[in-house]
C-alpha positions in Angstrom: 12.2 -44.9 -33.9 15.1 -47.2 -34.3 19.1 -46.2 -33.6 21.5 -46.7 -36.1 23.8 -49.5 -36.7 26.6 -49.0 -33.5 24.4 -46.1 -31.9 24.7 -47.7 -28.9 27.7 -46.5 -25.9 29.0 -48.3 -23.2 26.6 -46.7 -20.6 23.5 -47.9 -23.4 25.3 -51.2 -23.0 25.5 -51.8 -19.6 22.1 -50.6 -19.0 21.2 -53.6 -21.1 23.7 -56.0 -20.0 21.6 -55.8 -16.3 18.6 -55.9 -17.6 19.3 -58.9 -19.3 20.7 -60.7 -16.0 17.3 -59.9 -14.5 16.2 -62.6 -16.6 18.7 -65.3 -16.3 19.3 -67.8 -13.2 23.0 -68.1 -11.8 26.2 -68.3 -13.0 24.8 -65.9 -15.6 22.7 -63.7 -13.8 26.5 -62.8 -11.8 28.3 -62.7 -15.3 25.9 -60.2 -16.6 25.7 -58.6 -13.4 29.7 -57.8 -13.3 29.8 -56.8 -16.9 27.5 -54.1 -16.6 29.0 -52.9 -13.9 32.4 -52.7 -15.4 31.5 -51.6 -19.1 31.5 -48.3 -17.3 35.2 -48.6 -17.2 35.9 -49.7 -20.0 38.8 -47.2 -22.1 36.8 -47.1 -25.1 33.3 -47.3 -26.5 32.5 -50.8 -27.3 31.5 -50.0 -30.9 34.1 -48.5 -32.0 36.1 -51.7 -31.1 33.7 -53.4 -32.6 34.3 -51.5 -36.1 37.8 -52.1 -35.9 37.1 -56.0 -35.6 38.7 -56.1 -32.1 37.0 -58.6 -29.9 35.5 -57.4 -27.7 36.5 -60.4 -24.9 39.8 -57.5 -24.7 36.8 -56.1 -22.7 36.6 -56.8 -18.8 34.0 -58.7 -18.3 33.5 -59.5 -21.3 33.3 -63.5 -22.6 32.3 -65.2 -25.5 28.1 -65.1 -24.3 28.6 -61.7 -23.4 30.6 -60.4 -27.2 27.2 -62.3 -28.9 25.1 -60.3 -26.5 26.1 -57.0 -27.5 26.9 -58.0 -31.2 23.8 -58.6 -31.8 22.7 -55.5 -30.0 24.8 -53.3 -31.8 23.9 -54.6 -34.9 20.3 -54.5 -34.5 19.6 -51.8 -31.7 17.4 -52.4 -28.9 15.0 -49.6 -27.1 17.2 -48.2 -24.0 14.1 -49.0 -21.5 13.9 -46.1 -18.7 17.2 -46.0 -16.2 15.9 -47.3 -12.6 16.9 -45.0 -9.8 19.7 -48.1 -8.8 21.0 -47.7 -12.1 20.4 -44.3 -12.5 22.9 -41.3 -13.0 26.0 -43.0 -13.5 28.8 -42.0 -16.1 30.8 -43.7 -18.2 34.5 -43.8 -18.0 34.0 -42.6 -21.8 31.3 -40.4 -21.3 33.7 -38.2 -18.5 36.8 -38.2 -21.0 34.4 -36.9 -23.7 33.5 -34.1 -21.1 36.6 -33.8 -19.4 38.1 -32.9 -22.9 36.1 -30.2 -23.4 38.3 -28.3 -21.1 41.5 -29.8 -20.9 42.8 -26.9 -17.6 40.3 -28.3 -15.4 41.6 -31.9 -14.7 45.1 -31.2 -15.1 43.8 -27.5 -12.6 43.2 -30.6 -9.1 46.7 -30.0 -7.8 45.6 -33.4 -4.4 42.8 -36.9 -3.8 41.0 -36.2 -0.6 39.5 -40.1 0.0 41.3 -43.1 -0.3 42.6 -46.3 1.6 45.7 -47.8 2.7 47.3 -51.2 3.8 45.6 -49.9 7.4 42.7 -50.7 7.1 41.3 -52.2 3.9 43.4 -50.5 0.9 46.0 -52.2 -1.5 48.6 -49.9 -1.5 51.2 -49.1 1.5 50.8 -44.9 2.2 54.2 -44.4 0.3 53.3 -46.3 -3.0 49.7 -44.4 -2.5 51.7 -41.0 -2.3 54.1 -42.0 -5.5 51.3 -42.9 -7.5 49.8 -39.2 -6.2 53.0 -37.5 -7.1 52.9 -39.4 -10.5 49.9 -37.5 -11.1 51.1 -34.4 -10.0 49.4 -33.6 -7.4 50.0 -31.4 -4.3 49.0 -33.9 -1.2 46.3 -36.4 -0.9 44.2 -36.8 2.7 44.9 -40.6 3.7 41.8 -41.1 5.0 41.8 -44.9 6.4 38.3 -46.2 8.4 37.4 -45.4 11.6 37.5 -48.3 14.7 33.7 -49.1 14.6 33.8 -50.3 11.0 35.3 -53.8 11.5 34.8 -55.0 8.1 36.8 -52.8 6.8 39.9 -52.9 9.4 38.8 -49.4 10.8 41.6 -48.5 13.1 42.1 -47.5 16.6 43.1 -43.9 18.2 46.2 -45.8 18.7 46.6 -47.1 15.8 45.8 -43.7 14.0 48.3 -42.3 16.0 50.9 -44.8 14.3 50.2 -43.7 11.4 50.3 -40.2 11.8 54.3 -41.0 13.0 54.5 -43.4 9.3 52.9 -40.2 7.3 54.9 -37.7 9.4 57.9 -39.6 8.7 57.0 -39.9 5.0 56.3 -36.2 4.6 60.2 -35.8 5.8 61.8 -38.1 3.5 59.0 -36.9 0.7 60.6 -33.2 1.3 64.5 -34.3 1.5 63.8 -35.9 -2.0 62.6 -32.5 -2.9 59.1 -34.1 -3.7 56.1 -32.1 -4.6 53.3 -34.3 -2.7 52.2 -34.6 0.6 50.6 -36.7 2.7 47.9 -35.1 4.6 46.9 -36.7 8.1 43.1 -37.9 7.7 40.5 -40.0 8.7 37.6 -41.4 7.7 35.0 -41.1 10.6 31.8 -43.6 10.9 29.2 -42.2 11.7 26.3 -43.6 13.4 22.4 -42.5 12.1 22.4 -39.3 14.7 25.4 -38.0 13.1 27.7 -38.6 16.0 31.5 -40.1 14.8 32.8 -43.2 16.7 36.2 -42.2 17.9 36.7 -39.3 20.8 37.4 -35.5 19.5 40.5 -35.9 21.4 41.8 -38.6 18.8 41.0 -36.3 16.0 42.9 -33.4 17.2 46.3 -33.8 15.4 44.5 -34.7 11.9 44.7 -32.3 8.9 41.0 -33.5 7.5 38.1 -35.6 9.2 35.7 -37.2 6.3 32.6 -38.3 8.2 30.5 -41.2 6.7 27.5 -43.6 6.9 28.2 -46.9 6.7 24.8 -48.1 8.8 20.6 -47.8 7.9 21.5 -47.2 3.9 18.4 -48.8 3.3 15.8 -46.4 4.7 13.0 -45.5 2.2 11.8 -42.4 5.3 12.9 -38.9 4.8 16.5 -39.1 6.4 17.4 -34.9 6.2 17.7 -34.9 10.2 20.6 -37.1 9.8 22.5 -35.4 7.1 21.9 -31.9 9.3 23.1 -33.6 12.2 26.4 -35.2 11.0 27.1 -31.8 9.5 26.4 -30.0 12.2 29.1 -32.8 14.2 31.8 -30.5 15.3 34.6 -33.1 14.2 34.1 -33.2 10.8 35.1 -31.1 7.5 33.3 -33.5 4.7 30.5 -35.4 4.8 31.9 -38.6 2.2 29.6 -40.5 0.1 26.5 -38.7 1.1 23.6 -40.6 -0.5 25.5 -43.9 0.2 24.3 -45.1 -2.9 25.8 -48.7 -5.1 25.7 -49.1 -8.7 22.7 -51.8 -9.5 22.7 -52.6 -5.9 22.0 -50.2 -3.3 20.2 -47.2 -3.8 21.1 -44.9 -1.5 19.1 -42.5 1.2 16.7 -39.8 0.9 16.6 -36.4 1.8 15.7 -32.5 1.1 19.0 -32.4 -0.6 17.9 -28.7 -1.2 18.3 -27.8 2.6 20.9 -30.6 3.6 23.2 -28.4 1.4 22.1 -25.2 2.5 23.2 -25.6 6.0 26.5 -26.9 4.2 27.2 -23.6 2.8 25.8 -21.4 6.1 28.6 -23.6 7.8 31.2 -24.2 4.8 31.7 -27.6 5.1 31.8 -29.8 2.0 30.1 -32.7 0.6 32.2 -35.3 -1.4 31.3 -36.7 -5.1 33.0 -40.1 -4.2 34.6 -40.7 -7.5 34.4 -44.4 -7.3 32.9 -46.2 -10.5 30.7 -47.7 -8.2 29.9 -44.8 -5.6 29.7 -42.0 -8.3 28.2 -40.1 -4.8 27.1 -37.2 -4.9 25.2 -38.4 -8.3 25.2 -36.0 -10.9 21.2 -34.6 -10.3 23.0 -33.6 -6.7 25.6 -32.3 -8.0 24.2 -29.7 -9.6 21.7 -29.1 -6.5 25.2 -28.5 -4.1 26.4 -25.9 -6.6 22.8 -24.0 -7.4 23.7 -23.9 -2.9 27.3 -22.8 -3.3 28.4 -25.6 -0.8 31.9 -26.5 -1.0 32.7 -30.1 -3.2 35.4 -32.6 -2.1 36.9 -35.4 -4.3 37.8 -38.2 -3.6 38.7 -41.6 -5.5 37.6 -43.5 -2.9 40.8 -45.6 -4.1 41.6 -48.7 -2.2 45.3 -49.2 -4.1 47.6 -46.8 -6.0 46.0 -48.2 -9.7 42.8 -46.6 -9.1 43.4 -42.9 -8.4 42.8 -42.6 -12.1 39.3 -42.7 -10.8 39.4 -38.6 -10.2 38.0 -38.5 -13.8 34.7 -39.5 -13.0 34.0 -36.8 -9.8 36.2 -34.0 -12.0 33.9 -34.4 -15.1 30.0 -34.7 -12.9 31.6 -31.8 -11.4 32.4 -29.8 -14.3 29.2 -30.9 -16.3 27.0 -29.4 -13.2 28.9 -26.2 -13.7 30.8 -26.1 -10.1 32.4 -23.3 -9.7 36.3 -23.6 -9.3 36.8 -22.0 -6.2 34.2 -24.0 -4.6 36.0 -27.2 -4.4 38.6 -28.0 -2.8 41.2 -30.2 -4.8 42.0 -27.3 -6.3 42.6 -25.2 -3.5 46.5 -24.6 -2.6 47.4 -27.3 0.1 48.5 -24.3 2.2 44.6 -22.7 1.1 43.3 -26.2 2.1 44.9 -26.2 5.4 44.1 -22.7 6.3 40.3 -23.3 5.5 40.6 -26.5 8.0 41.7 -25.1 10.5 39.4 -22.2 10.1 36.7 -24.7 10.9 38.1 -26.1 13.8 38.9 -23.0 15.2 35.2 -22.7 15.3 34.8 -25.7 16.9 36.8 -24.7 20.0 34.9 -21.6 19.7 31.7 -24.0 20.4 33.3 -27.1 22.0 35.9 -26.5 23.7 38.3 -28.8 24.7 41.0 -29.1 27.6 44.3 -27.3 27.2 45.2 -31.9 26.7 44.7 -30.9 22.8 47.9 -28.5 22.7 50.1 -30.9 24.3 48.9 -34.4 22.2 49.5 -31.9 18.8 53.5 -31.6 20.1 54.1 -35.4 21.1 53.0 -36.1 17.9 
């Protein structure tokens, strides 16, 4: 059945652009693929702009050629093909905002962002700049999770750099407190995990941190079941949050497969969190998996994976997914106060010490930090 004129949403246009790209050669292919990705970030529906006679070239990634394509589709809407897994379950910004508008208190209740990067690894903003941007959003805390040493391509930091970064964070928090600012920076890291769920830094290097986010960055195109690697990662005593679990990227990588019900059951059993990485190209966990995680009752962490201050706005994607999946607020870390969050992480560390005890040097390291 044909759609009515101008009925296509940005998410539909993104798929049409992606399909069009498959039939083209470079450089048209590159331009179409880029526009498909950026369509998820357009702040208004393209159809609404056309209705107001606003040029579509005002939208990111849209030039005259793509404007003509979209105009033709809006005038004579084609059917939308079934999305392949590599492009399925991605929200557009306009959709996310519509979902959040149904419950304004949900988004306003978020107290912090638990994944972002600074100039210490591959980010474009200093820790201070990230904190200032978070302060403007009314946050109580942020977790600066720069990459660990094994991920050289992303400027991963080693134990010595991590210690220096911690000193910078401590000094910044003192300054924020003196200025009567609410925001505080948590000492965190995005720990690079190998396929066996092991981190690339010694445990003692992580002892002074408030939170450890563990993520896979290798062997992400395997087709066979990867349940064991996820269970191993969750049972790694050093991490509290499993970040961007599936490892998918829009129209680039479909990510890994697993017995997700079992994975989330283990997370719930251990009281650990799985992340919704809110970066538009990731949106990982995907919406279908967020629903499974909610059913399992495991904790959820929201992080923008921001690589600059302006990207903290990506929280809308993760928050909308959690709301749409009916995740209970009390199961989402970002609704906790800072003290509640640190208490939860502290309990997990205490369990680690109970079952994986270390030498007394841990206390010495904390006193010297």
